[in-house]
SEMILUM-992195 format. One line per 10 residues: number of its first residue (from 0); their letters; for each residue x, y, z of N, C-alpha, C. Coordinates in nm, 3 decimals, decimal comma. Atoms other than C-alpha are relative to their C-alpha. Last residue first. Example, Ala and Ser with C-alpha at 12.3 -4.5 7.8 and 13.67 -1.06 7.14 Angstrom:
# SEMILUM-992195
1	sa	-0,082/-0,119/-0,006/1,367/-0,106/0,714/-0,077/0,109/0,073  0,089/-0,119/0,000/1,230/-0,450/0,780/0,090/0,120/0,000;
END
This chain:
# SEMILUM-992195
209	xxxxxxxxxx	0,000/-0,146/0,003/0,737/-0,638/0,768/-0,039/0,067/0,126  -0,122/-0,054/-0,062/0,654/-0,998/0,708/-0,020/0,143/0,017  -0,086/0,107/-0,040/0,382/-1,227/0,583/0,128/0,044/0,073  -0,141/0,014/0,049/0,107/-0,981/0,536/0,068/-0,123/0,054  -0,087/0,043/-0,111/-0,274/-0,974/0,563/0,142/-0,028/-0,059  -0,046/0,135/0,008/-0,431/-0,780/0,281/0,087/-0,037/0,116  -0,088/0,048/-0,105/-0,627/-0,461/0,265/0,035/-0,152/-0,023  0,005/0,141/-0,023/-0,777/-0,276/-0,035/0,093/-0,035/0,122  -0,069/0,040/-0,122/-0,858/0,088/-0,099/-0,026/-0,150/0,025  0,000/0,143/-0,017/-0,944/0,241/-0,437/0,076/-0,033/0,126;
199	xxxxxxxxxx	-0,105/0,078/-0,057/-1,018/0,614/-0,422/-0,031/-0,150/-0,016  0,042/0,138/0,027/-1,211/0,889/-0,601/0,117/-0,088/0,044  -0,102/0,101/0,035/-1,195/1,247/-0,493/-0,063/-0,135/-0,026  -0,122/-0,070/0,049/-1,373/1,572/-0,402/0,116/-0,105/-0,031  0,024/-0,092/0,108/-1,735/1,450/-0,378/0,127/0,075/-0,047  0,108/0,043/0,094/-1,691/1,283/-0,042/-0,025/0,111/-0,102  -0,056/0,022/0,141/-1,358/1,381/0,109/-0,108/-0,040/-0,096  -0,100/-0,112/0,030/-1,487/1,539/0,435/0,045/-0,010/-0,148  0,069/-0,116/0,062/-1,785/1,297/0,439/0,090/0,116/-0,038  0,044/0,021/0,140/-1,545/1,003/0,479/-0,077/0,122/-0,060;
189	xxxxxxxxxx	-0,111/-0,015/0,091/-1,388/1,150/0,794/-0,041/-0,019/-0,146  -0,064/-0,128/-0,003/-1,689/1,223/1,017/0,108/0,020/-0,111  0,093/-0,110/-0,012/-1,942/0,946/0,986/0,061/0,138/0,001  0,114/0,016/0,093/-1,740/0,647/0,857/-0,089/0,127/-0,001  -0,048/0,003/0,140/-1,410/0,741/1,019/-0,118/0,004/-0,099  -0,070/-0,127/0,035/-1,552/0,856/1,349/0,036/0,001/-0,147  0,098/-0,107/0,014/-1,803/0,571/1,378/0,069/0,131/-0,049  0,034/-0,080/-0,123/-1,525/0,321/1,329/-0,106/0,107/-0,035  0,143/0,010/-0,031/-1,547/0,090/1,026/-0,041/0,077/0,121  0,086/-0,027/0,124/-1,213/0,185/0,866/-0,149/0,010/0,043;
179	xxxxxxxxxx	-0,017/-0,138/0,048/-1,012/0,220/1,196/-0,108/0,028/-0,111  0,050/-0,088/-0,109/-1,147/-0,103/1,353/0,011/0,152/-0,044  0,147/-0,008/0,017/-1,094/-0,272/1,014/-0,063/0,083/0,112  0,025/-0,075/0,121/-0,720/-0,188/1,026/-0,150/0,017/-0,022  -0,023/-0,143/-0,027/-0,708/-0,291/1,392/-0,023/0,087/-0,127  0,100/-0,043/-0,086/-0,865/-0,631/1,317/0,013/0,153/0,026  0,114/-0,036/0,083/-0,637/-0,685/1,020/-0,111/0,056/0,086  0,089/0,114/0,026/-0,347/-0,664/1,259/-0,110/0,048/-0,097  -0,037/0,117/-0,084/-0,053/-0,443/1,364/-0,085/-0,127/-0,027  0,081/0,007/-0,120/-0,127/-0,216/1,064/0,047/-0,119/0,080;
169	xxxxxxxxxx	-0,020/0,128/-0,067/0,105/-0,106/0,778/-0,073/0,004/0,134  -0,011/-0,004/-0,145/0,007/0,169/0,537/0,006/-0,137/0,062  0,014/0,129/-0,063/0,075/0,175/0,161/0,016/0,026/0,155  -0,048/0,021/-0,133/0,014/0,491/-0,033/-0,017/-0,148/0,041  -0,027/0,144/-0,026/-0,040/0,603/-0,389/0,064/-0,012/0,136  -0,041/0,041/-0,135/-0,203/0,939/-0,462/0,024/-0,149/-0,010  -0,083/-0,106/-0,062/-0,259/1,143/-0,783/0,062/-0,045/0,129  0,057/-0,059/-0,117/-0,388/0,857/-1,004/0,098/0,108/0,060  -0,018/-0,143/0,010/-0,280/0,787/-1,359/-0,061/0,074/0,120  0,019/-0,057/-0,134/-0,224/0,409/-1,367/0,025/0,149/-0,010;
159	xxxxxxxxxx	0,034/-0,140/0,000/-0,240/0,190/-1,676/-0,026/0,049/0,140  0,138/-0,038/-0,025/-0,063/-0,139/-1,700/-0,021/0,153/-0,007  0,096/0,071/0,094/0,301/-0,231/-1,660/-0,141/0,048/0,035  -0,080/0,100/0,077/0,604/-0,065/-1,501/-0,086/-0,077/-0,096  0,096/0,101/0,053/0,417/0,248/-1,384/0,075/-0,092/-0,092  -0,039/0,051/0,134/0,677/0,437/-1,183/-0,100/-0,109/-0,042  0,040/0,142/0,018/0,527/0,637/-0,899/0,037/-0,037/-0,140  -0,119/0,091/-0,010/0,726/0,958/-0,841/-0,038/-0,147/0,002  -0,108/-0,032/0,097/0,463/1,203/-0,973/0,118/-0,095/0,007  0,019/0,027/0,141/0,167/1,042/-0,804/0,117/0,016/-0,085;
149	xxxxxxxxxx	0,103/-0,082/0,062/0,163/1,201/-0,463/0,001/-0,007/-0,151  -0,042/-0,075/0,113/0,361/0,921/-0,302/-0,124/0,086/-0,052  0,101/-0,106/0,023/0,334/0,765/0,037/0,054/0,087/-0,110  -0,019/-0,071/0,128/0,513/0,441/0,127/-0,112/0,105/-0,010  -0,130/0,042/0,047/0,570/0,267/0,461/0,025/0,060/-0,136  -0,023/0,013/0,143/0,287/0,459/0,626/0,141/-0,057/-0,025  -0,085/-0,105/0,064/0,210/0,398/0,989/0,017/-0,029/-0,146  -0,016/0,007/0,140/-0,036/0,212/1,213/0,092/0,112/-0,051  -0,136/0,053/0,033/-0,008/0,156/1,587/0,025/-0,020/-0,148  0,007/0,142/0,025/-0,383/0,193/1,645/0,132/-0,059/-0,038;
139	xxxxxxxxxx	0,062/0,067/-0,116/-0,375/0,533/1,810/-0,002/-0,145/-0,016  -0,089/0,009/-0,109/-0,128/0,648/1,547/-0,055/-0,076/0,120  -0,099/0,098/0,038/-0,367/0,574/1,263/0,095/-0,023/0,117  0,071/0,125/-0,019/-0,645/0,771/1,434/0,091/-0,119/-0,040  0,008/0,042/-0,142/-0,408/1,057/1,477/-0,068/-0,124/0,025  -0,138/0,036/-0,050/-0,335/1,053/1,103/0,003/-0,030/0,147  -0,031/0,141/-0,002/-0,703/1,026/1,004/0,140/-0,032/0,056  0,090/0,089/-0,083/-0,844/1,364/1,106/0,058/-0,143/0,012  -0,020/-0,041/-0,144/-0,558/1,589/0,982/-0,089/-0,085/0,090  -0,127/0,054/-0,050/-0,561/1,391/0,653/0,020/0,035/0,145;
129	xxxxxxxxxx	0,014/0,146/-0,014/-0,926/1,472/0,596/0,125/-0,064/0,063  0,086/0,017/-0,117/-0,869/1,841/0,659/-0,022/-0,150/0,027  -0,084/-0,034/-0,117/-0,579/1,834/0,410/-0,079/-0,021/0,130  -0,089/0,117/-0,021/-0,805/1,658/0,157/0,096/0,022/0,120  0,081/0,104/-0,068/-1,064/1,931/0,211/0,086/-0,128/0,020  0,037/-0,045/-0,130/-0,810/2,208/0,142/-0,079/-0,107/0,073  -0,109/0,019/-0,091/-0,659/2,019/-0,152/-0,036/0,041/0,146  0,013/-0,120/-0,088/-0,985/1,984/-0,337/0,105/-0,016/0,110  0,014/-0,120/0,081/-0,961/1,745/-0,635/-0,015/0,132/0,079  0,085/-0,099/-0,061/-0,830/1,431/-0,471/-0,002/0,126/-0,085;
119	xxxxxxxxxx	-0,024/-0,136/0,045/-0,706/1,133/-0,675/-0,091/0,095/0,073  0,110/-0,089/0,032/-0,681/0,772/-0,584/0,049/0,138/-0,039  -0,028/-0,070/0,126/-0,483/0,477/-0,465/-0,117/0,089/-0,028  0,087/-0,107/0,027/-0,459/0,328/-0,114/0,041/0,069/-0,129  -0,049/-0,070/0,125/-0,308/-0,005/-0,034/-0,105/0,100/-0,038  0,110/-0,067/0,066/-0,363/-0,119/0,332/0,059/0,071/-0,120  -0,037/-0,116/0,078/-0,115/-0,374/0,467/-0,128/0,053/-0,069  0,093/-0,021/0,111/-0,182/-0,615/0,755/0,040/0,127/-0,072  0,008/-0,139/0,038/0,066/-0,763/0,998/-0,092/0,014/-0,122  -0,080/-0,049/0,117/-0,016/-1,118/1,091/-0,021/0,148/-0,022;
109	xxxxxxxxxx	0,070/0,003/0,128/-0,164/-1,155/1,443/0,090/0,039/-0,116  -0,026/0,128/0,056/0,047/-1,233/1,747/-0,056/-0,015/-0,143  0,121/0,071/0,055/0,053/-0,865/1,832/0,050/-0,137/-0,049  -0,033/0,142/0,025/0,279/-0,631/2,029/-0,126/-0,076/-0,049  0,029/0,100/-0,105/0,170/-0,272/1,994/0,040/-0,143/-0,036  0,083/0,109/0,057/0,357/-0,048/1,746/-0,028/-0,100/0,114  -0,014/0,114/-0,084/0,480/0,276/1,889/-0,094/-0,109/-0,039  0,123/0,063/-0,051/0,487/0,520/1,598/0,041/-0,119/0,091  0,070/-0,097/-0,090/0,760/0,775/1,504/-0,129/-0,064/0,065  -0,085/-0,058/-0,101/1,036/0,582/1,334/-0,073/0,078/0,110;
99	xxxxxxxxxx	-0,053/0,104/-0,088/0,814/0,339/1,146/0,087/0,063/0,115  -0,096/0,086/0,068/0,626/0,634/1,008/0,051/-0,098/0,102  -0,042/0,120/-0,070/0,319/0,836/1,114/0,091/-0,086/-0,088  0,045/0,122/0,074/0,311/1,173/0,944/0,050/-0,122/0,068  0,138/-0,009/0,048/0,334/1,463/1,187/-0,053/-0,125/-0,069  0,067/0,122/-0,052/0,641/1,399/1,393/-0,141/-0,007/-0,045  0,113/-0,023/-0,087/0,893/1,642/1,245/-0,064/-0,130/0,039  -0,027/-0,107/-0,098/1,118/1,568/0,954/-0,125/0,032/0,082  0,004/-0,134/0,059/1,002/1,243/0,787/0,037/0,101/0,104  0,119/-0,084/-0,003/1,097/0,909/0,932/0,017/0,134/-0,075;
89	xxxxxxxxxx	-0,013/-0,097/-0,109/1,432/0,748/1,009/-0,115/0,098/0,010  0,011/0,068/-0,128/1,338/0,446/0,805/0,012/0,095/0,114  -0,124/0,029/-0,073/1,282/0,678/0,512/-0,018/-0,071/0,130  -0,041/-0,104/-0,096/0,948/0,648/0,337/0,128/-0,039/0,069  0,072/-0,002/-0,125/0,932/0,409/0,044/0,047/0,119/0,087  -0,090/-0,006/-0,113/1,050/0,474/-0,313/-0,084/0,010/0,129  -0,020/-0,131/-0,060/0,802/0,371/-0,575/0,102/-0,019/0,113  -0,124/-0,010/-0,088/0,726/0,098/-0,820/0,012/0,136/0,059  -0,037/-0,132/-0,043/0,381/0,012/-0,959/0,119/-0,006/0,086  -0,121/0,010/-0,083/0,286/-0,296/-1,160/0,049/0,142/0,025;
79	xxxxxxxxxx	-0,045/-0,137/-0,024/-0,071/-0,324/-1,296/0,121/-0,012/0,095  -0,095/-0,042/-0,107/-0,141/-0,669/-1,444/0,030/0,147/0,000  0,057/-0,105/-0,084/-0,451/-0,711/-1,658/0,092/0,042/0,109  0,030/-0,119/0,083/-0,289/-0,903/-1,944/-0,050/0,114/0,090  0,110/-0,063/-0,070/-0,123/-1,146/-1,702/-0,032/0,132/-0,071  0,112/0,091/-0,011/0,095/-1,397/-1,889/-0,120/0,063/0,065  0,058/0,026/0,133/0,340/-1,131/-2,009/-0,128/-0,084/0,009  0,074/-0,118/0,040/0,398/-1,022/-1,650/-0,065/-0,017/-0,135  0,121/-0,012/-0,081/0,483/-1,372/-1,540/-0,080/0,120/-0,042  0,093/0,108/0,042/0,724/-1,426/-1,831/-0,131/0,014/0,079;
69	xxxxxxxxxx	0,052/-0,033/0,127/0,892/-1,089/-1,770/-0,104/-0,106/-0,050  0,098/-0,102/-0,018/0,932/-1,170/-1,405/-0,064/0,042/-0,132  0,110/0,058/-0,073/1,109/-1,496/-1,481/-0,115/0,105/0,016  0,076/0,079/0,090/1,331/-1,342/-1,751/-0,126/-0,060/0,070  -0,047/0,141/0,013/1,456/-1,081/-1,515/-0,097/-0,074/-0,091  -0,052/0,024/0,135/1,377/-0,710/-1,594/0,048/-0,147/-0,018  0,105/-0,025/0,095/1,147/-0,670/-1,292/0,048/-0,034/-0,140  0,107/0,102/-0,015/1,396/-0,838/-1,062/-0,098/0,021/-0,114  -0,053/0,131/0,044/1,692/-0,634/-1,183/-0,107/-0,109/0,008  -0,009/-0,001/0,149/1,486/-0,314/-1,156/0,051/-0,133/-0,053;
59	xxxxxxxxxx	0,137/0,005/0,053/1,388/-0,393/-0,793/0,006/-0,009/-0,152  0,049/0,136/-0,018/1,755/-0,479/-0,712/-0,146/-0,017/-0,051  -0,062/0,089/0,103/1,865/-0,154/-0,871/-0,040/-0,143/0,016  0,079/-0,011/0,126/1,620/0,042/-0,660/0,055/-0,088/-0,106  -0,056/-0,089/0,094/1,798/-0,093/-0,348/-0,093/0,008/-0,126  -0,096/-0,089/-0,060/1,680/-0,258/-0,032/0,051/0,109/-0,093  -0,138/0,016/0,047/1,379/-0,409/-0,200/0,087/0,098/0,079  -0,092/-0,104/-0,047/1,026/-0,452/-0,061/0,141/-0,037/-0,041  -0,142/0,041/-0,017/0,756/-0,652/-0,241/0,084/0,123/0,044  -0,080/-0,113/-0,044/0,379/-0,621/-0,212/0,138/-0,042/0,032;
49	xxxxxxxxxx	-0,136/0,044/-0,046/0,171/-0,866/-0,410/0,073/0,128/0,030  -0,108/-0,092/-0,032/-0,202/-0,806/-0,443/0,130/-0,071/0,036  -0,100/0,060/-0,085/-0,492/-0,987/-0,608/0,108/0,108/0,026  -0,105/0,072/0,064/-0,755/-0,754/-0,744/0,080/-0,085/0,097  -0,055/0,110/-0,085/-1,073/-0,572/-0,663/0,101/-0,080/-0,076  -0,036/0,104/0,092/-1,130/-0,236/-0,842/0,070/-0,111/0,080  -0,140/0,042/0,020/-1,276/-0,034/-0,559/0,012/-0,109/-0,099  -0,045/-0,020/0,140/-1,628/0,098/-0,613/0,146/-0,037/-0,027  0,100/0,032/0,102/-1,705/0,136/-0,242/0,054/0,033/-0,140  0,067/-0,112/0,064/-1,381/0,165/-0,044/-0,104/-0,049/-0,101;
39	xxxxxxxxxx	0,073/-0,079/-0,106/-1,286/-0,138/0,163/-0,082/0,112/-0,058  0,019/-0,141/0,034/-1,175/-0,410/-0,081/-0,080/0,075/0,103  0,130/-0,055/-0,029/-1,056/-0,725/0,095/-0,007/0,145/-0,047  -0,009/-0,145/-0,009/-0,772/-0,931/-0,047/-0,138/0,055/0,023  -0,070/-0,033/-0,121/-0,742/-1,301/0,011/0,015/0,148/0,024  0,084/0,051/-0,107/-1,012/-1,392/-0,248/0,070/0,025/0,140  0,109/-0,096/-0,032/-0,825/-1,167/-0,494/-0,088/-0,048/0,119  0,100/-0,013/0,113/-0,510/-1,375/-0,484/-0,114/0,086/0,049  0,124/0,069/-0,010/-0,256/-1,306/-0,209/-0,085/0,022/-0,126  0,025/0,061/0,131/0,101/-1,191/-0,157/-0,128/-0,084/0,013;
29	xxxxxxxxxx	0,133/0,061/0,013/0,217/-0,971/0,126/-0,014/-0,058/-0,142  0,087/-0,050/-0,109/0,540/-0,832/0,257/-0,133/-0,057/-0,003  0,136/0,010/0,036/0,766/-1,045/0,031/-0,085/0,046/0,125  0,080/0,046/-0,114/1,118/-0,923/0,101/-0,149/0,002/-0,039  0,117/-0,076/-0,035/1,312/-0,917/-0,221/-0,062/-0,051/0,124  -0,039/-0,097/-0,101/1,666/-1,032/-0,278/-0,117/0,089/0,032  -0,053/-0,120/0,063/1,563/-1,208/-0,602/0,027/0,114/0,098  -0,132/0,030/0,047/1,488/-1,571/-0,506/0,078/0,124/-0,056  -0,080/0,055/-0,113/1,199/-1,482/-0,287/0,139/-0,032/-0,043  -0,060/-0,108/-0,079/1,063/-1,264/-0,566/0,091/-0,050/0,111;
19	xxxxxxxxxx	-0,106/-0,060/0,082/1,005/-1,554/-0,806/0,072/0,108/0,083  -0,114/0,093/0,020/0,823/-1,764/-0,544/0,114/0,071/-0,080  -0,066/0,018/-0,128/0,601/-1,473/-0,440/0,121/-0,086/-0,011  -0,082/-0,121/-0,029/0,520/-1,385/-0,794/0,076/-0,010/0,127  -0,112/0,008/0,096/0,406/-1,745/-0,858/0,089/0,123/0,014  -0,104/0,091/-0,049/0,207/-1,741/-0,538/0,112/-0,010/-0,092  -0,099/-0,078/-0,074/0,014/-1,432/-0,652/0,115/-0,091/0,053  -0,044/0,056/-0,128/-0,151/-1,652/-0,911/0,100/0,087/0,067  -0,053/0,134/0,004/-0,318/-1,444/-1,183/0,047/-0,041/0,130  0,111/0,091/0,013/-0,547/-1,141/-1,169/0,045/-0,144/-0,012;
9	xxxxxxxxxx	-0,006/0,111/0,093/-0,271/-0,920/-1,039/-0,129/-0,075/-0,002  0,142/0,027/-0,007/-0,225/-0,579/-0,880/-0,022/-0,103/-0,110  0,057/0,064/0,117/0,154/-0,581/-0,823/-0,153/-0,023/0,028  0,132/0,045/-0,026/0,319/-0,344/-0,584/-0,062/-0,048/-0,127  0,066/0,044/0,129/0,700/-0,299/-0,606/-0,135/-0,056/0,046  0,113/0,092/0,006/0,847/-0,107/-0,316/-0,050/-0,023/-0,141  0,068/-0,017/0,126/1,188/0,054/-0,248/-0,107/-0,109/-0,014  0,043/0,127/0,062/1,339/0,110/0,091/-0,068/0,031/-0,134  0,144/0,020/0,009/1,521/0,433/0,177/-0,028/-0,134/-0,068  0,021/0,070/0,120/1,883/0,441/0,295/-0,148/-0,043/-0,011;
END
């Protein structure tokens, strides 16, 4: 049974969404206003983030269609709401893409951190080469994807979104996420592979669960 995710990019109070979701059979993975969210990629559109996980797609839809959610959405003219199916708990076939089923997560007292990646690549060969570099780096740090969509199966519930990639990765801590991003290998070897063949928004937020 695959999880279902609702990600809200909001300019209003994330706490209001958190309170509404807690009463709607949702697990609040992260919720923070813009000052609690760190943009990583140059040029990223900075926003507040709310990441919700639902056991069933019907629960997500019931929440989104509730009067409370409609009122919150109507009050935020800049809201972007994206729904997608998460990766299976049993992982993908094989052991290539890091998932909850295939990564040994180190023990940590720190809050889990979530990285939200959105963008579009224009050269598949170079994007594949980039992927081949970063996936082992994620595994080394106990990180894995909870959602990864190539655009077509992302439901845009509000706002405008026409990217080719949407992904959420989970990290044992903010320190490990930043260790990945600011490492010499990522900055000097990985980013140049995708430079000029894509545009991406990347933000991280410390989580509350997950």
